[in-house]
C-alpha positions as CSV (number, residue, x, y, z in Angstrom):
1,X,3.8,-3.8,28.4
2,X,4.7,-5.6,25.2
3,X,7.2,-4.9,22.5
4,X,6.0,-5.8,19.0
5,X,8.3,-5.8,16.0
6,X,7.3,-3.2,13.4
7,X,8.7,-3.5,9.9
8,X,9.2,-0.1,8.3
9,X,9.7,0.2,4.5
10,X,10.4,3.1,2.3
11,X,7.8,3.7,-0.4
12,X,7.6,6.1,-3.3
13,X,5.7,8.6,-1.3
14,X,7.1,8.1,2.2
15,X,7.1,5.1,4.5
16,X,4.8,2.2,5.4
17,X,4.9,-0.1,8.4
18,X,3.3,-3.3,9.5
19,X,3.4,-5.6,12.6
20,X,3.8,-9.2,11.6
21,X,2.4,-10.5,14.9
22,X,-0.8,-8.4,14.5
23,X,-2.4,-9.2,11.1
24,X,-4.1,-6.1,9.7
25,X,-2.0,-3.7,11.8
26,X,-0.4,-1.3,9.3
27,X,0.2,2.4,8.7
28,X,1.6,4.8,6.1
29,X,3.1,8.2,6.6
30,X,5.3,10.8,4.7
31,X,8.2,10.8,7.2
32,X,10.2,8.3,9.2
33,X,9.4,10.2,12.5
34,X,5.7,10.2,11.6
35,X,5.5,6.5,10.8
36,X,7.2,5.5,14.0
37,X,4.6,7.5,16.0
38,X,1.7,6.3,13.9
39,X,2.6,2.6,14.0
40,X,3.0,2.8,17.8
41,X,-0.5,4.3,18.2
42,X,-1.9,1.9,15.7
43,X,-0.6,-1.1,17.7
44,X,-2.2,0.3,20.9
45,X,-5.5,0.7,19.1
46,X,-5.3,-2.7,17.5
47,X,-4.6,-4.4,20.8
48,X,-7.4,-2.5,22.5
49,X,-9.9,-3.6,19.8
50,X,-8.8,-7.2,20.2
51,X,-9.4,-6.9,24.0
52,X,-12.8,-5.3,23.5
53,X,-13.9,-8.1,21.1
54,X,-12.7,-10.8,23.5
55,X,-10.0,-11.9,21.0
56,X,-6.7,-13.3,22.1
57,X,-3.8,-10.9,22.1
58,X,-0.9,-12.5,20.1
59,X,2.4,-12.8,21.9
60,X,5.2,-10.6,20.4
61,X,7.9,-12.4,18.4
62,X,11.6,-12.0,19.2
63,X,13.6,-10.2,16.6
64,X,17.1,-9.1,16.0
65,X,18.9,-6.8,13.7
66,X,21.6,-8.7,11.9
67,X,24.7,-6.8,10.7
68,X,26.2,-8.0,7.5
69,X,29.5,-6.9,6.0
70,X,29.7,-7.5,2.3
């Protein structure tokens, strides 16, 4: 099992998400709950396609949430 970082952004119509370690892996949805579910299944599908095509599976990056007090 791997843990990939997904960047979730608010848009005018809902949310979008992408996975920096997996170029071309992105999703859009109308709610935060929906985008979390959708990007998870998109990552699984993306990795399965890479395997089927004999492509290397990129290693996940390490990420951290940085708390900043302004």
